[in-house]
PQR file with spaces between the fields and no chain letter, atoms N, CA, C, O and H, PARSE charges and radii, in Angstrom:
ATOM       1  N    MET     1      45.068  121.342   67.591 -0.4000 1.5000
ATOM       2  CA   MET     1      45.924  121.299   68.592 -0.0000 2.0000
ATOM       3  C    MET     1      46.917  122.595   68.551  0.5500 1.7000
ATOM       4  O    MET     1      47.482  122.892   67.499 -0.5500 1.4000
ATOM       5  N    THR     2      47.084  123.280   69.633 -0.4000 1.5000
ATOM       6  CA   THR     2      48.290  124.296   69.243 -0.0000 2.0000
ATOM       7  C    THR     2      49.342  124.068   70.006  0.5500 1.7000
ATOM       8  O    THR     2      49.242  123.475   71.081 -0.5500 1.4000
ATOM       9  H    THR     2      46.624  123.038   70.488  0.4000 1.0000
ATOM      10  N    ILE     3      50.526  124.540   69.502 -0.4000 1.5000
ATOM      11  CA   ILE     3      51.579  124.344   70.170 -0.0000 2.0000
ATOM      12  C    ILE     3      51.924  125.625   71.186  0.5500 1.7000
ATOM      13  O    ILE     3      51.653  126.782   70.864 -0.5500 1.4000
ATOM      14  H    ILE     3      50.607  125.021   68.629  0.4000 1.0000
ATOM      15  N    PRO     4      52.417  125.350   72.176 -0.5600 1.5000
ATOM      16  CA   PRO     4      52.794  126.694   72.975  0.2800 2.0000
ATOM      17  C    PRO     4      53.772  127.329   72.637  0.5500 1.7000
ATOM      18  O    PRO     4      54.848  126.765   72.438 -0.5500 1.4000
ATOM      19  N    ASN     5      53.587  128.789   72.483 -0.4000 1.5000
ATOM      20  CA   ASN     5      54.472  129.730   72.122 -0.0000 2.0000
ATOM      21  C    ASN     5      55.610  130.031   73.286  0.5500 1.7000
ATOM      22  O    ASN     5      55.272  130.327   74.432 -0.5500 1.4000
ATOM      23  H    ASN     5      52.713  129.247   72.644  0.4000 1.0000
ATOM      24  N    GLY     6      56.957  129.929   72.889 -0.4000 1.5000
ATOM      25  CA   GLY     6      57.807  130.357   73.919 -0.0000 2.0000
ATOM      26  C    GLY     6      57.923  131.728   74.382  0.5500 1.7000
ATOM      27  O    GLY     6      58.443  132.006   75.462 -0.5500 1.4000
ATOM      28  H    GLY     6      57.233  129.688   71.958  0.4000 1.0000
ATOM      29  N    ASP     7      57.362  132.738   73.442 -0.4000 1.5000
ATOM      30  CA   ASP     7      57.689  134.020   73.930 -0.0000 2.0000
ATOM      31  C    ASP     7      56.437  134.663   74.606  0.5500 1.7000
ATOM      32  O    ASP     7      56.305  135.877   74.756 -0.5500 1.4000
ATOM      33  H    ASP     7      56.939  132.513   72.564  0.4000 1.0000
ATOM      34  N    ARG     8      55.319  133.497   75.090 -0.4000 1.5000
ATOM      35  CA   ARG     8      54.235  133.943   75.972 -0.0000 2.0000
ATOM      36  C    ARG     8      54.715  134.142   77.375  0.5500 1.7000
ATOM      37  O    ARG     8      55.477  133.435   78.035 -0.5500 1.4000
ATOM      38  H    ARG     8      55.426  132.510   74.968  0.4000 1.0000
ATOM      39  N    SER     9      54.029  135.395   77.729 -0.4000 1.5000
ATOM      40  CA   SER     9      54.258  135.838   79.252 -0.0000 2.0000
ATOM      41  C    SER     9      53.103  136.134   80.048  0.5500 1.7000
ATOM      42  O    SER     9      52.378  137.020   79.594 -0.5500 1.4000
ATOM      43  H    SER     9      53.410  135.969   77.193  0.4000 1.0000
ATOM      44  N    ASP    10      52.782  135.629   81.067 -0.4000 1.5000
ATOM      45  CA   ASP    10      51.771  136.075   81.920 -0.0000 2.0000
ATOM      46  C    ASP    10      52.169  136.940   82.986  0.5500 1.7000
ATOM      47  O    ASP    10      51.483  136.897   84.007 -0.5500 1.4000
ATOM      48  H    ASP    10      53.371  134.910   81.435  0.4000 1.0000
ATOM      49  N    ARG    11      53.255  137.806   82.941 -0.4000 1.5000
ATOM      50  CA   ARG    11      53.783  138.496   83.955 -0.0000 2.0000
ATOM      51  C    ARG    11      53.547  140.032   83.597  0.5500 1.7000
ATOM      52  O    ARG    11      54.466  140.841   83.720 -0.5500 1.4000
ATOM      53  H    ARG    11      53.813  137.841   82.112  0.4000 1.0000
ATOM      54  N    SER    12      52.391  140.371   83.187 -0.4000 1.5000
ATOM      55  CA   SER    12      51.928  141.706   82.867 -0.0000 2.0000
ATOM      56  C    SER    12      51.717  142.305   84.149  0.5500 1.7000
ATOM      57  O    SER    12      51.202  141.595   85.013 -0.5500 1.4000
ATOM      58  H    SER    12      51.644  139.714   83.087  0.4000 1.0000
ATOM      59  N    PRO    13      52.051  143.592   84.451 -0.5600 1.5000
ATOM      60  CA   PRO    13      51.870  144.505   85.483  0.2800 2.0000
ATOM      61  C    PRO    13      50.350  144.854   85.745  0.5500 1.7000
ATOM      62  O    PRO    13      49.906  145.235   86.828 -0.5500 1.4000
ATOM      63  N    TRP    14      49.650  144.673   84.631 -0.4000 1.5000
ATOM      64  CA   TRP    14      48.322  144.766   84.510 -0.0000 2.0000
ATOM      65  C    TRP    14      47.441  143.606   85.333  0.5500 1.7000
ATOM      66  O    TRP    14      46.260  143.797   85.621 -0.5500 1.4000
ATOM      67  H    TRP    14      50.010  144.363   83.751  0.4000 1.0000
ATOM      68  N    ASN    15      48.103  142.479   85.648 -0.4000 1.5000
ATOM      69  CA   ASN    15      47.581  141.552   86.379 -0.0000 2.0000
ATOM      70  C    ASN    15      47.320  141.587   87.802  0.5500 1.7000
ATOM      71  O    ASN    15      46.513  140.822   88.330 -0.5500 1.4000
ATOM      72  H    ASN    15      49.063  142.324   85.414  0.4000 1.0000
ATOM      73  N    TRP    16      48.115  142.626   88.556 -0.4000 1.5000
ATOM      74  CA   TRP    16      48.148  143.248   89.916 -0.0000 2.0000
ATOM      75  C    TRP    16      46.837  143.760   90.073  0.5500 1.7000
ATOM      76  O    TRP    16      46.345  143.684   91.199 -0.5500 1.4000
ATOM      77  H    TRP    16      48.771  143.247   88.127  0.4000 1.0000
ATOM      78  N    LEU    17      46.161  144.281   89.130 -0.4000 1.5000
ATOM      79  CA   LEU    17      44.633  144.887   89.313 -0.0000 2.0000
ATOM      80  C    LEU    17      43.760  143.838   89.716  0.5500 1.7000
ATOM      81  O    LEU    17      42.814  144.166   90.433 -0.5500 1.4000
ATOM      82  H    LEU    17      46.561  144.343   88.216  0.4000 1.0000
ATOM      83  N    LEU    18      43.874  142.762   89.431 -0.4000 1.5000
ATOM      84  CA   LEU    18      42.994  141.457   89.578 -0.0000 2.0000
ATOM      85  C    LEU    18      43.041  141.273   91.218  0.5500 1.7000
ATOM      86  O    LEU    18      42.149  140.639   91.781 -0.5500 1.4000
ATOM      87  H    LEU    18      44.642  142.495   88.849  0.4000 1.0000
ATOM      88  N    LEU    19      43.981  141.779   91.847 -0.4000 1.5000
ATOM      89  CA   LEU    19      44.035  141.772   93.454 -0.0000 2.0000
ATOM      90  C    LEU    19      42.762  142.802   93.929  0.5500 1.7000
ATOM      91  O    LEU    19      42.169  142.534   94.975 -0.5500 1.4000
ATOM      92  H    LEU    19      44.706  142.294   91.390  0.4000 1.0000
ATOM      93  N    VAL    20      42.505  143.565   93.411 -0.4000 1.5000
ATOM      94  CA   VAL    20      41.541  144.541   93.952 -0.0000 2.0000
ATOM      95  C    VAL    20      40.269  143.796   94.319  0.5500 1.7000
ATOM      96  O    VAL    20      40.034  143.729   95.525 -0.5500 1.4000
ATOM      97  H    VAL    20      42.987  143.783   92.562  0.4000 1.0000
ATOM      98  N    PRO    21      39.438  143.244   93.515 -0.5600 1.5000
ATOM      99  CA   PRO    21      38.336  142.568   93.792  0.2800 2.0000
ATOM     100  C    PRO    21      38.377  141.545   94.865  0.5500 1.7000
ATOM     101  O    PRO    21      37.437  141.208   95.585 -0.5500 1.4000
ATOM     102  N    ILE    22      39.656  141.073   94.874 -0.4000 1.5000
ATOM     103  CA   ILE    22      39.779  139.859   95.969 -0.0000 2.0000
ATOM     104  C    ILE    22      39.905  140.516   97.364  0.5500 1.7000
ATOM     105  O    ILE    22      39.291  140.098   98.345 -0.5500 1.4000
ATOM     106  H    ILE    22      40.420  141.346   94.288  0.4000 1.0000
ATOM     107  N    VAL    23      40.689  141.506   97.381 -0.4000 1.5000
ATOM     108  CA   VAL    23      40.943  142.069   98.607 -0.0000 2.0000
ATOM     109  C    VAL    23      40.057  143.032   99.281  0.5500 1.7000
ATOM     110  O    VAL    23      39.930  143.151  100.500 -0.5500 1.4000
ATOM     111  H    VAL    23      41.188  141.846   96.584  0.4000 1.0000
ATOM     112  N    LEU    24      39.400  143.769   98.279 -0.4000 1.5000
ATOM     113  CA   LEU    24      38.427  144.627   98.497 -0.0000 2.0000
ATOM     114  C    LEU    24      37.201  144.088   99.426  0.5500 1.7000
ATOM     115  O    LEU    24      36.805  144.855  100.303 -0.5500 1.4000
ATOM     116  H    LEU    24      39.503  143.672   97.289  0.4000 1.0000
ATOM     117  N    PRO    25      36.616  142.898   99.296 -0.5600 1.5000
ATOM     118  CA   PRO    25      35.624  142.515   99.940  0.2800 2.0000
ATOM     119  C    PRO    25      36.115  141.972  101.505  0.5500 1.7000
ATOM     120  O    PRO    25      35.355  141.988  102.473 -0.5500 1.4000
ATOM     121  N    LEU    26      37.434  141.525  101.546 -0.4000 1.5000
ATOM     122  CA   LEU    26      37.901  141.115  102.667 -0.0000 2.0000
ATOM     123  C    LEU    26      38.425  142.192  103.948  0.5500 1.7000
ATOM     124  O    LEU    26      39.098  141.908  104.939 -0.5500 1.4000
ATOM     125  H    LEU    26      38.051  141.512  100.759  0.4000 1.0000
ATOM     126  N    LEU    27      37.910  143.385  103.574 -0.4000 1.5000
ATOM     127  CA   LEU    27      37.982  144.469  104.474 -0.0000 2.0000
ATOM     128  C    LEU    27      36.757  144.661  105.454  0.5500 1.7000
ATOM     129  O    LEU    27      35.685  145.081  105.020 -0.5500 1.4000
ATOM     130  H    LEU    27      37.363  143.616  102.769  0.4000 1.0000
ATOM     131  N    PRO    28      36.930  144.361  106.714 -0.5600 1.5000
ATOM     132  CA   PRO    28      35.585  144.279  107.580  0.2800 2.0000
ATOM     133  C    PRO    28      35.141  145.815  108.096  0.5500 1.7000
ATOM     134  O    PRO    28      34.073  145.961  108.691 -0.5500 1.4000
ATOM     135  N    PHE    29      35.842  146.707  107.885 -0.4000 1.5000
ATOM     136  CA   PHE    29      35.559  148.082  108.405 -0.0000 2.0000
ATOM     137  C    PHE    29      34.444  148.557  107.125  0.5500 1.7000
ATOM     138  O    PHE    29      33.595  149.368  107.496 -0.5500 1.4000
ATOM     139  H    PHE    29      36.709  146.588  107.402  0.4000 1.0000
ATOM     140  N    LEU    30      34.381  148.154  105.770 -0.4000 1.5000
ATOM     141  CA   LEU    30      33.600  148.409  105.045 -0.0000 2.0000
ATOM     142  C    LEU    30      32.095  147.972  105.240  0.5500 1.7000
ATOM     143  O    LEU    30      31.225  148.683  104.736 -0.5500 1.4000
ATOM     144  H    LEU    30      35.070  147.495  105.469  0.4000 1.0000
ATOM     145  N    PHE    31      31.747  146.849  105.941 -0.4000 1.5000
ATOM     146  CA   PHE    31      30.698  146.338  106.334 -0.0000 2.0000
ATOM     147  C    PHE    31      30.037  146.576  107.697  0.5500 1.7000
ATOM     148  O    PHE    31      29.028  145.965  108.050 -0.5500 1.4000
ATOM     149  H    PHE    31      32.453  146.272  106.351  0.4000 1.0000
ATOM     150  N    ASN    32      30.698  147.550  108.486 -0.4000 1.5000
ATOM     151  CA   ASN    32      30.428  147.594  109.837 -0.0000 2.0000
ATOM     152  C    ASN    32      29.436  148.530  110.171  0.5500 1.7000
ATOM     153  O    ASN    32      29.398  149.051  111.286 -0.5500 1.4000
ATOM     154  H    ASN    32      31.518  148.046  108.200  0.4000 1.0000
ATOM     155  N    SER    33      28.560  148.799  109.199 -0.4000 1.5000
ATOM     156  CA   SER    33      27.510  149.851  109.617 -0.0000 2.0000
ATOM     157  C    SER    33      26.238  149.354  108.730  0.5500 1.7000
ATOM     158  O    SER    33      26.224  148.498  107.845 -0.5500 1.4000
ATOM     159  H    SER    33      28.591  148.376  108.293  0.4000 1.0000
ATOM     160  N    ASP    34      25.100  150.206  109.272 -0.4000 1.5000
ATOM     161  CA   ASP    34      23.870  150.055  108.556 -0.0000 2.0000
ATOM     162  C    ASP    34      23.548  150.923  107.753  0.5500 1.7000
ATOM     163  O    ASP    34      22.767  150.654  106.841 -0.5500 1.4000
ATOM     164  H    ASP    34      25.111  150.901  109.991  0.4000 1.0000
ATOM     165  N    GLU    35      24.119  152.261  107.925 -0.4000 1.5000
ATOM     166  CA   GLU    35      23.959  153.439  107.220 -0.0000 2.0000
ATOM     167  C    GLU    35      25.138  153.457  106.294  0.5500 1.7000
ATOM     168  O    GLU    35      26.084  152.720  106.570 -0.5500 1.4000
ATOM     169  H    GLU    35      24.753  152.479  108.666  0.4000 1.0000
ATOM     170  N    PRO    36      25.192  154.255  105.171 -0.5600 1.5000
ATOM     171  CA   PRO    36      23.818  154.614  104.697  0.2800 2.0000
ATOM     172  C    PRO    36      22.949  153.590  103.923  0.5500 1.7000
ATOM     173  O    PRO    36      23.470  152.587  103.435 -0.5500 1.4000
ATOM     174  N    ARG    37      21.765  153.815  103.822 -0.4000 1.5000
ATOM     175  CA   ARG    37      20.960  153.114  102.935 -0.0000 2.0000
ATOM     176  C    ARG    37      20.670  153.644  101.527  0.5500 1.7000
ATOM     177  O    ARG    37      20.470  154.829  101.261 -0.5500 1.4000
ATOM     178  H    ARG    37      21.341  154.630  104.218  0.4000 1.0000
ATOM     179  N    LEU    38      20.671  152.597  100.633 -0.4000 1.5000
ATOM     180  CA   LEU    38      20.262  153.172   98.994 -0.0000 2.0000
ATOM     181  C    LEU    38      19.089  152.478   98.856  0.5500 1.7000
ATOM     182  O    LEU    38      19.084  151.281   99.142 -0.5500 1.4000
ATOM     183  H    LEU    38      20.834  151.634  100.849  0.4000 1.0000
ATOM     184  N    PHE    39      18.013  153.064   98.438 -0.4000 1.5000
ATOM     185  CA   PHE    39      16.742  152.635   98.056 -0.0000 2.0000
ATOM     186  C    PHE    39      16.191  151.745   99.014  0.5500 1.7000
ATOM     187  O    PHE    39      15.472  150.818   98.642 -0.5500 1.4000
ATOM     188  H    PHE    39      18.017  154.037   98.206  0.4000 1.0000
ATOM     189  N    GLY    40      16.512  151.974  100.469 -0.4000 1.5000
ATOM     190  CA   GLY    40      15.887  151.315  101.344 -0.0000 2.0000
ATOM     191  C    GLY    40      16.777  149.869  101.808  0.5500 1.7000
ATOM     192  O    GLY    40      16.512  149.148  102.771 -0.5500 1.4000
ATOM     193  H    GLY    40      17.096  152.727  100.771  0.4000 1.0000
ATOM     194  N    PHE    41      17.822  149.706  100.884 -0.4000 1.5000
ATOM     195  CA   PHE    41      18.698  148.628  101.367 -0.0000 2.0000
ATOM     196  C    PHE    41      19.974  149.016  102.129  0.5500 1.7000
ATOM     197  O    PHE    41      20.725  149.949  101.844 -0.5500 1.4000
ATOM     198  H    PHE    41      18.036  150.292  100.102  0.4000 1.0000
ATOM     199  N    PRO    42      20.113  148.005  103.310 -0.5600 1.5000
ATOM     200  CA   PRO    42      21.165  148.416  104.087  0.2800 2.0000
ATOM     201  C    PRO    42      22.525  148.589  103.419  0.5500 1.7000
ATOM     202  O    PRO    42      22.507  148.090  102.294 -0.5500 1.4000
ATOM     203  N    MET    43      23.574  149.077  103.708 -0.4000 1.5000
ATOM     204  CA   MET    43      24.801  149.111  103.205 -0.0000 2.0000
ATOM     205  C    MET    43      25.526  147.884  102.689  0.5500 1.7000
ATOM     206  O    MET    43      26.168  147.769  101.646 -0.5500 1.4000
ATOM     207  H    MET    43      23.589  149.483  104.622  0.4000 1.0000
ATOM     208  N    PHE    44      25.321  147.111  103.513 -0.4000 1.5000
ATOM     209  CA   PHE    44      25.910  145.643  103.325 -0.0000 2.0000
ATOM     210  C    PHE    44      25.342  145.061  101.891  0.5500 1.7000
ATOM     211  O    PHE    44      26.105  144.522  101.089 -0.5500 1.4000
ATOM     212  H    PHE    44      24.799  147.205  104.361  0.4000 1.0000
ATOM     213  N    TYR    45      24.048  145.208  101.664 -0.4000 1.5000
ATOM     214  CA   TYR    45      23.452  144.442  100.336 -0.0000 2.0000
ATOM     215  C    TYR    45      23.842  145.287   99.264  0.5500 1.7000
ATOM     216  O    TYR    45      24.077  144.669   98.225 -0.5500 1.4000
ATOM     217  H    TYR    45      23.429  145.647  102.316  0.4000 1.0000
ATOM     218  N    TRP    46      23.973  146.451   99.215 -0.4000 1.5000
ATOM     219  CA   TRP    46      24.236  147.297   98.184 -0.0000 2.0000
ATOM     220  C    TRP    46      25.724  147.489   97.855  0.5500 1.7000
ATOM     221  O    TRP    46      26.124  147.880   96.758 -0.5500 1.4000
ATOM     222  H    TRP    46      23.782  146.953  100.059  0.4000 1.0000
ATOM     223  N    LEU    47      26.409  147.219   98.767 -0.4000 1.5000
ATOM     224  CA   LEU    47      27.984  147.353   98.627 -0.0000 2.0000
ATOM     225  C    LEU    47      28.282  145.774   97.890  0.5500 1.7000
ATOM     226  O    LEU    47      29.247  145.729   97.127 -0.5500 1.4000
ATOM     227  H    LEU    47      26.084  146.902   99.657  0.4000 1.0000
ATOM     228  N    GLN    48      27.634  144.743   98.060 -0.4000 1.5000
ATOM     229  CA   GLN    48      28.100  143.547   97.472 -0.0000 2.0000
ATOM     230  C    GLN    48      27.691  143.821   95.927  0.5500 1.7000
ATOM     231  O    GLN    48      28.192  143.095   95.068 -0.5500 1.4000
ATOM     232  H    GLN    48      26.850  144.779   98.680  0.4000 1.0000
ATOM     233  N    LEU    49      26.916  144.711   95.604 -0.4000 1.5000
ATOM     234  CA   LEU    49      26.771  144.853   94.226 -0.0000 2.0000
ATOM     235  C    LEU    49      27.847  145.524   93.577  0.5500 1.7000
ATOM     236  O    LEU    49      28.291  145.241   92.465 -0.5500 1.4000
ATOM     237  H    LEU    49      26.510  145.301   96.301  0.4000 1.0000
ATOM     238  N    VAL    50      28.375  146.737   94.594 -0.4000 1.5000
ATOM     239  CA   VAL    50      29.273  147.395   93.973 -0.0000 2.0000
ATOM     240  C    VAL    50      30.581  146.589   93.903  0.5500 1.7000
ATOM     241  O    VAL    50      31.480  146.947   93.143 -0.5500 1.4000
ATOM     242  H    VAL    50      28.014  146.967   95.498  0.4000 1.0000
ATOM     243  N    PHE    51      30.693  145.536   94.664 -0.4000 1.5000
ATOM     244  CA   PHE    51      31.899  144.844   94.656 -0.0000 2.0000
ATOM     245  C    PHE    51      32.039  143.924   93.391  0.5500 1.7000
ATOM     246  O    PHE    51      33.085  143.452   92.946 -0.5500 1.4000
ATOM     247  H    PHE    51      29.963  145.245   95.282  0.4000 1.0000
ATOM     248  N    ILE    52      30.546  143.745   92.826 -0.4000 1.5000
ATOM     249  CA   ILE    52      30.596  142.863   91.310 -0.0000 2.0000
ATOM     250  C    ILE    52      31.029  143.605   90.296  0.5500 1.7000
ATOM     251  O    ILE    52      31.731  143.288   89.336 -0.5500 1.4000
ATOM     252  H    ILE    52      29.696  144.129   93.188  0.4000 1.0000
ATOM     253  N    ALA    53      30.428  144.882   90.669 -0.4000 1.5000
ATOM     254  CA   ALA    53      30.789  145.847   89.302 -0.0000 2.0000
ATOM     255  C    ALA    53      32.374  146.023   89.355  0.5500 1.7000
ATOM     256  O    ALA    53      33.024  146.001   88.309 -0.5500 1.4000
ATOM     257  H    ALA    53      29.858  145.139   91.449  0.4000 1.0000
ATOM     258  N    VAL    54      32.901  146.177   90.437 -0.4000 1.5000
ATOM     259  CA   VAL    54      34.403  146.514   90.544 -0.0000 2.0000
ATOM     260  C    VAL    54      35.231  145.224   90.000  0.5500 1.7000
ATOM     261  O    VAL    54      36.188  145.243   89.226 -0.5500 1.4000
ATOM     262  H    VAL    54      32.373  146.195   91.286  0.4000 1.0000
ATOM     263  N    GLY    55      34.622  144.119   90.597 -0.4000 1.5000
ATOM     264  CA   GLY    55      35.269  142.864   89.912 -0.0000 2.0000
ATOM     265  C    GLY    55      35.293  142.723   88.172  0.5500 1.7000
ATOM     266  O    GLY    55      36.227  142.426   87.427 -0.5500 1.4000
ATOM     267  H    GLY    55      33.844  144.104   91.226  0.4000 1.0000
ATOM     268  N    VAL    56      33.900  143.056   87.876 -0.4000 1.5000
ATOM     269  CA   VAL    56      33.699  142.840   86.396 -0.0000 2.0000
ATOM     270  C    VAL    56      34.767  143.968   85.579  0.5500 1.7000
ATOM     271  O    VAL    56      35.552  143.658   84.682 -0.5500 1.4000
ATOM     272  H    VAL    56      33.141  143.298   88.481  0.4000 1.0000
ATOM     273  N    THR    57      34.548  145.454   86.195 -0.4000 1.5000
ATOM     274  CA   THR    57      35.375  146.479   85.626 -0.0000 2.0000
ATOM     275  C    THR    57      37.032  146.027   85.649  0.5500 1.7000
ATOM     276  O    THR    57      37.765  146.197   84.674 -0.5500 1.4000
ATOM     277  H    THR    57      33.911  145.706   86.924  0.4000 1.0000
ATOM     278  N    CYS    58      37.432  145.488   86.800 -0.4000 1.5000
ATOM     279  CA   CYS    58      39.025  145.348   86.999 -0.0000 2.0000
ATOM     280  C    CYS    58      39.361  144.073   85.812  0.5500 1.7000
ATOM     281  O    CYS    58      40.353  144.127   85.086 -0.5500 1.4000
ATOM     282  H    CYS    58      36.837  145.350   87.591  0.4000 1.0000
ATOM     283  N    THR    59      38.346  142.930   85.763 -0.4000 1.5000
ATOM     284  CA   THR    59      38.716  142.019   84.909 -0.0000 2.0000
ATOM     285  C    THR    59      38.638  142.310   83.323  0.5500 1.7000
ATOM     286  O    THR    59      39.352  141.755   82.487 -0.5500 1.4000
ATOM     287  H    THR    59      37.540  142.885   86.352  0.4000 1.0000
ATOM     288  N    THR    60      37.580  143.340   83.038 -0.4000 1.5000
ATOM     289  CA   THR    60      37.609  143.821   81.704 -0.0000 2.0000
ATOM     290  C    THR    60      38.817  144.703   81.399  0.5500 1.7000
ATOM     291  O    THR    60      39.313  144.583   80.278 -0.5500 1.4000
ATOM     292  H    THR    60      37.000  143.791   83.717  0.4000 1.0000
ATOM     293  N    ILE    61      39.297  145.483   82.168 -0.4000 1.5000
ATOM     294  CA   ILE    61      40.378  146.332   81.995 -0.0000 2.0000
ATOM     295  C    ILE    61      41.805  145.475   81.932  0.5500 1.7000
ATOM     296  O    ILE    61      42.703  145.815   81.161 -0.5500 1.4000
ATOM     297  H    ILE    61      38.894  145.580   83.078  0.4000 1.0000
ATOM     298  N    VAL    62      41.907  144.474   82.709 -0.4000 1.5000
ATOM     299  CA   VAL    62      43.130  143.635   82.657 -0.0000 2.0000
ATOM     300  C    VAL    62      43.143  142.723   81.055  0.5500 1.7000
ATOM     301  O    VAL    62      44.075  142.742   80.251 -0.5500 1.4000
ATOM     302  H    VAL    62      41.177  144.198   83.335  0.4000 1.0000
ATOM     303  N    TYR    63      41.966  142.040   80.919 -0.4000 1.5000
ATOM     304  CA   TYR    63      41.881  141.573   79.674 -0.0000 2.0000
ATOM     305  C    TYR    63      42.167  142.531   78.468  0.5500 1.7000
ATOM     306  O    TYR    63      42.957  142.267   77.561 -0.5500 1.4000
ATOM     307  H    TYR    63      41.209  142.025   81.572  0.4000 1.0000
ATOM     308  N    GLN    64      41.359  143.778   78.584 -0.4000 1.5000
ATOM     309  CA   GLN    64      41.929  144.551   77.265 -0.0000 2.0000
ATOM     310  C    GLN    64      43.189  144.929   77.209  0.5500 1.7000
ATOM     311  O    GLN    64      43.790  145.068   76.144 -0.5500 1.4000
ATOM     312  H    GLN    64      40.718  143.992   79.321  0.4000 1.0000
ATOM     313  N    MET    65      43.789  145.163   78.566 -0.4000 1.5000
ATOM     314  CA   MET    65      45.136  145.629   78.356 -0.0000 2.0000
ATOM     315  C    MET    65      46.273  144.675   78.236  0.5500 1.7000
ATOM     316  O    MET    65      47.448  145.023   78.115 -0.5500 1.4000
ATOM     317  H    MET    65      43.301  145.050   79.431  0.4000 1.0000
ATOM     318  N    THR    66      45.736  143.145   78.289 -0.4000 1.5000
ATOM     319  CA   THR    66      46.868  142.240   78.012 -0.0000 2.0000
ATOM     320  C    THR    66      46.556  141.297   76.940  0.5500 1.7000
ATOM     321  O    THR    66      47.298  140.328   76.777 -0.5500 1.4000
ATOM     322  H    THR    66      44.782  142.862   78.387  0.4000 1.0000
ATOM     323  N    LYS    67      45.508  141.483   76.170 -0.4000 1.5000
ATOM     324  CA   LYS    67      45.149  140.463   74.946 -0.0000 2.0000
ATOM     325  C    LYS    67      46.099  141.001   74.099  0.5500 1.7000
ATOM     326  O    LYS    67      46.529  142.152   74.018 -0.5500 1.4000
ATOM     327  H    LYS    67      44.905  142.270   76.302  0.4000 1.0000
ATOM     328  N    ARG    68      46.425  139.762   73.335 -0.4000 1.5000
ATOM     329  CA   ARG    68      47.467  139.983   72.254 -0.0000 2.0000
ATOM     330  C    ARG    68      46.668  140.658   70.942  0.5500 1.7000
ATOM     331  O    ARG    68      45.510  140.310   70.709 -0.5500 1.4000
ATOM     332  H    ARG    68      46.076  138.827   73.401  0.4000 1.0000
ATOM     333  N    ARG    69      47.262  141.516   70.207 -0.4000 1.5000
ATOM     334  CA   ARG    69      46.867  142.098   69.061 -0.0000 2.0000
ATOM     335  C    ARG    69      47.108  141.094   67.780  0.5500 1.7000
ATOM     336  O    ARG    69      48.149  140.577   67.377 -0.5500 1.4000
ATOM     337  H    ARG    69      48.203  141.798   70.396  0.4000 1.0000
ATOM     338  N    ARG    70      45.883  141.020   67.334 -0.4000 1.5000
ATOM     339  CA   ARG    70      46.047  139.834   65.993 -0.0000 2.0000
ATOM     340  C    ARG    70      45.957  140.619   64.659  0.5500 1.7000
ATOM     341  O    ARG    70      46.042  140.024   63.585 -0.5500 1.4000
ATOM     342  H    ARG    70      45.037  141.440   67.661  0.4000 1.0000
């Protein structure tokens, strides 16, 4: 069992980057068209895959920038 450390802080400015993958899919104008198509898929479907990649990228960056050096 670990004892919580008093100097721990979750208030890194890098945490604001985690709002990007939350807010980005909520913007309806991004989904409002059928074109352009990518490999025959309408924009809605391939944009969902882009959102996944953005989420993974943002999470990885925040993790790397806020982890403690051991």
